[in-house]
Backbone as a ProteinNet text record, in pm:
[ID]
protein_1_A
[PRIMARY]
MSSRPIHFEIHAVDPEAMAAFYSQLFGWTIQKWEGPMEYWMIMTGAGGEPGIDGGLMRRMGAAPAEGSAVNAFVCTVGVEDIDASLAKAEALGGSLALPKAAIPGMGWLAYIKDLDGNILGLMQMDPAAA
[TERTIARY]
9499.7	9553.9	9628.4	9667.4	9712.6	9831.2	9912.7	10056.7	10114	10088.5	10101.4	10188.4	10303.9	10390.9	10354.1	10431.7	10364.9	10446.8	10601	10695.2	10774.9	10832.1	11032.3	11144.1	11238.4	11308.4	11430.9	11499.7	11639.1	11754.9	11871.6	11992.6	12085.2	12183.5	12182.5	12329.8	12449.7	12540.7	12586.3	12446.7	12498.8	12328.4	12268.8	12126.5	12048.7	12118.4	12072.9	12068.7	12158.3	12163.9	12040.9	12054.3	11977.8	11822.3	11770.5	11638.1	11634	11689.5	11674	11630.6	11739.9	11734.4	11566.5	11497.9	11389.1	11272.2	11323.7	11220.9	11210.7	11305.4	11310.1	11259	11266.8	11248.6	11094.6	11022.9	10895.5	10795.5	10874	10804.4	10741.9	10833.6	10811.5	10858	10765.5	10843.3	10896.9	11035	11153	11144.5	11153.8	11182.9	11262.5	11371.7	11406.6	11403.5	11380.6	11333.2	11377.2	11292.4	11344.1	11354.4	11361.7	11376.8	11508.1	11505.7	11643	11808.7	11686.1	11860.8	11804.9	11957.9	11921.6	11856.9	11729	11662	11542.5	11532.8	11412.4	11339.3	11181.7	11045.2	11002.4	10937.4	10941.8	10746.2	10740.9	10561.3	10537.2	10507.6	10463.8	10388.1	10329.1	10135.9	10071.9	9904.9	9810	9772.2	9763.3	9679.2	9519.8	9515.6	9428.9	9418.2	9525.9	9559.4	9611.1	9601.4	9668.4	9818.7	9957.6	10079.6	10095.6	10263.1	10318.9	10436.1	10469	10542	10629	10795.9	10848.6	10987.7	11079.7	11193.8	11387.9	11441.3	11562.7	11671	11761	11889.6	11992.1	12123.8	12249.4	12290	12366.4	12371	12519.2	12521.9	12609.8	12744.8	12702.7	12811.9	12826.1	12920.5	12946.4	12820.6	12781.5	12698.6	12725.7	12618.3	12615	12720.8	12805.8	12932.3	12817.7	12936.4	12840.8	12835.1	12735.4	12737.4	12670.7	12671.2	12632.9	12518.1	12450.3	12305.6	12217.1	12137.9	11983.2	12005.7	11991.7	12001.5	11889.2	11760.4	11706.5	11531	11450.6	11325.1	11305.8	11248.9	11320.9	11112.7	11162.3	11001.9	10989.3	10834.1	10827.9	10707.1	10779.9	10668.5	10663.2	10474.1	10390.9	10422.8	10478.9	10496.5	10375.5	10364.3	10262.7	10353.5	10486.2	10571	10687.8	10689	10836.8	10917	10953.2	11040.5	11119.9	10960.7	11047.8	11088	11029	11074.1	11197.2	11275.7	11353.8	11450.3	11434.7	11567	11539.8	11456.2	11486.2	11561.8	11574.9	11671	11800.6	11841.6	11946.4	12007	11950.4	11928.9	11962.8	11937.9	11937	12071.8	12107.2	12270.3	12251.6	12118.1	12069.5	12127	12107.7	12146.8	12019.9	12043	12001	12004.3	11930.2	11959.8	11859.1	11768	11715.4	11616.9	11656.3	11588	11428.8	11326.4	11166.7	11180.5	11081.1	11014.3	10841.7	10781.2	10655.6	10619.8	10509.4	10488	10348	10306.2	10182.5	10079.8	9999	9886	9849	9974.2	9983.1	10039	10184.2	10236.9	10387.1	10442.7	10580	10699.8	10798.4	10864.4	11015.5	11072.9	11216.6	11305.3	11414.1	11472.7	11556.7	11604.1	11665.8	11738.1	11903.7	11992.5	11999.1	11927.5	11949.6	12117.4	12148	12241.8	12411.9	12307.7	12447.2	12411.9	12286.3	12315.9	12206.9	12118.1	11957.2	11885.1	11882.1	11709.5	11606.7	11556.2	11395.8	11321.5	11232.4	11126.8	11048.5	11023.7	10928.3	10806.7	10710.5	10618.2	10540.7	10445.1	10388.8	10236	10133.7	10054.4	10016	9981.5	9885.5	9888.5	9724	9648.4	9732.3	9751.4	9805.9	9927.3	9998.5	10174.8	10203.7	10246.5	10263.1	10427.8
13737.1	13687.5	13537.6	13435.9	13297	13304.1	13244.4	13216	13095.9	13087.8	12976.6	13045.4	12984.6	13011.3	13065.1	13172.9	13241.1	13286.7	13227	13281.3	13174.9	13115.7	13063	13086.3	13081.3	13137.4	13041.4	13023.3	12924.1	13047.8	12999.1	13033.8	12954.2	13041.6	12998.5	13003.5	12994.4	13036	13026.1	12987.7	13044.4	13015	13137.4	13159.9	13117.6	13160	13097.7	12918.8	12887.3	12783.5	12706	12737.8	12704.9	12734.1	12865.2	12846.7	12764.6	12704.8	12640.4	12488.7	12428.7	12294.6	12329.7	12387.5	12397.6	12425.5	12481.4	12497.3	12401.6	12305.6	12188.2	12059.7	12094	11955.9	11957.1	12104.4	12095.1	12165.3	12273.5	12319.1	12441.2	12498.6	12656.8	12734.8	12858.6	12992.9	13047.3	13106.2	13157	13300.2	13454.7	13508	13628.2	13694.1	13780.3	13899.1	13948.4	14059.4	14203.1	14283	14379.3	14517.7	14453.9	14513.6	14581.8	14679.8	14724.6	14610.5	14491.9	14376.3	14276.8	14227.3	14079	13966.9	13907	13826.9	13781.6	13687.2	13628.3	13556.2	13550.9	13498.5	13409.5	13331.6	13174.9	13179.4	13116.5	13087.9	12962.8	12896.1	12725	12703.4	12788.2	12695.7	12826.5	12799.4	12885.2	12933.1	13078.5	13175.5	13022.3	13023.5	12984.7	12868	12765	12628.8	12633.7	12523.7	12539.6	12541.4	12629.7	12634.1	12811.6	12787.4	12924.7	12931.1	13074.3	13074.9	13145.7	13144.8	13203.9	13276.4	13281.1	13333.5	13282.4	13305.9	13247.2	13415.6	13383.7	13458.9	13364.4	13510.9	13420.9	13434.4	13307.8	13296.3	13395	13454.7	13558.2	13483.1	13396.1	13265.9	13113.4	13054.9	12909.7	12818.4	12731	12619.1	12540.2	12411.8	12404.5	12228.4	12211.8	12126.5	12008	11915.9	11736.3	11703	11646.1	11574.1	11684.5	11775.5	11896.7	11846.8	11889.3	11855.1	11926.5	11917.8	12032.1	12170.4	12284.3	12371.1	12438.6	12432.9	12498.8	12494.9	12550.2	12533.4	12465	12302.1	12239.7	12233.1	12257.6	12240.5	12137.5	12053.2	11947	12004.2	11917.1	11960.5	11825.6	11852.3	11721.7	11696.6	11600.9	11551.2	11432.3	11386.6	11286.1	11161.3	11141.8	11026.2	11060.5	10975.7	11029.6	10959.2	10861.2	10723.4	10851.2	10887.8	10964.6	11077.4	11199.3	11293.9	11240.4	11174.6	11161.8	11134.5	11045.6	11029	11153.9	11232.4	11363.8	11468.8	11467.1	11541.2	11521.9	11380.2	11351.8	11375.5	11346.6	11382.7	11484	11565.8	11754.4	11781	11708.9	11697.9	11712	11704.4	11703.7	11574.8	11530	11425.3	11418.9	11247.9	11230.2	11212	11271.9	11301.7	11182.9	11167.2	11056.3	10975.2	10827.8	10740.3	10792.9	10718.2	10689.3	10604.4	10662.6	10566.7	10642.8	10517.6	10502.8	10601.2	10709.7	10728	10691	10601.2	10517.5	10569.6	10568.4	10598.1	10726.3	10793.3	10917.7	10896.2	10870.6	10880.8	10806.9	10875.5	10834.6	10975.9	10979.4	11108.1	11081.9	11188.9	11181.9	11263	11309.3	11417.3	11421.3	11587.2	11569.1	11653.5	11699.8	11779.5	11889.3	12002.1	12092.6	12072.2	12185.4	12185.1	12219.7	12256.5	12396.7	12277.8	12192.3	12119.6	12135.1	12271.1	12263	12165.2	12101.5	12015.8	12020.9	11975.5	11974.5	11840.7	11839.7	11682.5	11714.2	11566.8	11521.5	11427	11493.8	11374.7	11323	11195.3	11163.7	11075.8	11125.4	11126.9	10971.6	10901.3	10734.3	10688.6	10675.7	10630.3	10508.1	10430.3	10289.2	10270.5	10349.9	10323.5	10299.7	10188.8	10114.9	10071
12545.7	12431.6	12499.4	12444.9	12456.9	12432.2	12548	12520.2	12472.2	12310.1	12207.8	12101.9	12101.8	11963.3	11847.7	11823.2	11719.3	11581.5	11615.7	11524.6	11562.4	11445.7	11484.3	11390.7	11419.8	11413.2	11381.8	11238.7	11232.8	11197.2	11265.9	11265	11145.4	11077	10950.8	10969.3	10951.5	10890	10686.8	10664.7	10484.9	10458.3	10507.9	10502.2	10359.1	10279.1	10138.7	10072.8	10127.4	10113.5	10214.4	10360.1	10425.2	10415.3	10334.7	10219.5	10140.4	10092.3	9938.2	10084.9	10125.6	10183.4	10263.2	10338.6	10405.3	10281.1	10190.5	10051	10003.3	9984.2	9882.9	9993.8	10109	10197.9	10210.5	10264.3	10304	10204.1	10080.4	10025.8	10061.8	10158	10224	10136.3	10151.5	10073.2	10178.9	10097.9	10163.7	10091.5	10168.7	10066.8	10184.3	10104.6	10147.1	10204.4	10342.9	10355.7	10351.9	10344.7	10260.2	10364.6	10460.3	10586	10597.4	10768.8	10794.4	10828.8	10842	10885.1	10808.4	10773.6	10695.2	10761.5	10689.1	10726.8	10634.8	10670.5	10579.8	10636.3	10564.7	10621.9	10559.7	10656.5	10579.3	10664.4	10509.5	10510.8	10503.2	10581.2	10581.4	10537.5	10489.3	10462.5	10415.8	10406.7	10357.2	10503.7	10527.1	10620.5	10627.1	10758.5	10816.1	10838.8	10863.9	10864.7	10993.9	11058.9	11166.6	11146.9	11235.7	11204.2	11251.9	11246.5	11211.6	11134.2	11111.7	11004.3	11063.1	11008.1	11114.1	11004.9	11044.7	11017.3	10957.4	10915.8	10871.9	10890.7	10942.8	11024.8	10976.1	10994.2	10952.5	11087	11127.8	11270.2	11355.6	11405.5	11453.5	11537.4	11547.2	11645.9	11579.9	11637.8	11559.4	11584.9	11486.6	11478.3	11605	11637.7	11761.3	11756.5	11847.9	11854.7	11783.9	11743.9	11715.5	11861.5	11855.5	12021.3	12137.4	12076.2	12232.2	12255.5	12358.8	12428.1	12315.5	12333.4	12272.3	12357.5	12297.5	12340.8	12268.8	12293.4	12208	12204.2	12145.8	12177.9	12052.6	12025.2	11923.6	11817.5	11733.5	11689.6	11617.2	11585.3	11519.3	11415	11283.8	11175.1	11137.9	11087.3	11041	10915.2	10884.7	10759.6	10693.3	10567.1	10534.7	10563.8	10517.8	10495.9	10611.4	10697.3	10790.3	10731.4	10675.8	10576.8	10469.1	10325.4	10281.4	10278.2	10413.4	10441.6	10524	10591.6	10629.3	10546.9	10405.3	10336.6	10242.3	10227.6	10139	10260.6	10332.7	10448.3	10423.1	10450.1	10419	10319.7	10149.3	10037.3	10036.8	10058.7	10139.8	10157.2	10205.3	10343.8	10495.2	10514.3	10673.5	10710.8	10851.9	10869.6	10948.6	11059.9	11153.2	11257.4	11373	11490.6	11629.3	11606.6	11672.4	11572.8	11523.9	11452.4	11483.2	11394.2	11365.1	11468.1	11596.3	11685.4	11709.4	11740.2	11761.7	11860.6	11896	12018.4	11977.8	12063.7	12092.5	12060.1	11976.8	11946.1	11838.7	11865.7	11779	11636.5	11671.4	11527.8	11547.1	11456.8	11406.2	11455.1	11535.8	11555.9	11539.6	11457.1	11490.6	11431.2	11476.3	11506.7	11359	11294.9	11183.3	11238.6	11200.5	11180.4	11070	11055.7	10882.8	10869.4	10820.4	10708.7	10847.3	10908	11062.6	11193.4	11161	11329.1	11371.5	11316	11414.9	11399.7	11524	11514.2	11536.4	11465.8	11464.8	11388.8	11469.7	11500.9	11340.6	11319	11178	11252.2	11274.5	11283.8	11188.6	11164.2	11082.7	11198.8	11188.2	11225	11224.6	11287.9	11263.9	11401	11415.5	11579	11573.7	11504.5	11497.5	11525.4	11529.1	11569.7	11714.2	11716.3	11851.4	11880.3
[MASK]
++++++++++++++++++++++++++++++++++++++++++++++++++++++++++++++++++++++++++++++++++++++++++++++++++++++++++++++++++++++++++++++++++

C-alpha cells in the first residue's frame, strides 16, 4: 500500500455553517453521517477522478488565533479560475491568507481561510504562469 493521503478532516465551531461554505464554494456534497458520533462526510467529486474525500467535525477547542503560524497539514484544492474562487470565498465569509502568486510553469496558488480560520490552498493550473 502506498502512503498517499486518503482522507482529510475539517474542524469547525459550527459544522452546519462550514458545510454550507464548502458546498457553495466548491460544489462538494456534504452529508451528516448517521454513525455513533457527530460527523459529516465530504464527497469532493466523482469516484475514479483524482482527489480524496474527507470529513467535517465539531471543533473540540478554540479556533486558531489570528496571525498564528500554520499548524496543520494544508490541503490545496484545484480550481478552474483562481480569481473567481477567491472572490467567492470572500463573499461566503472566508478571507485571504496569502495572495495569488505564480508557481512558474505550473499555475497560480493562493491560500484562504475558511469561516473558522482554517487555511487551505487554491491552485489554478497554468503552464504559462510566471
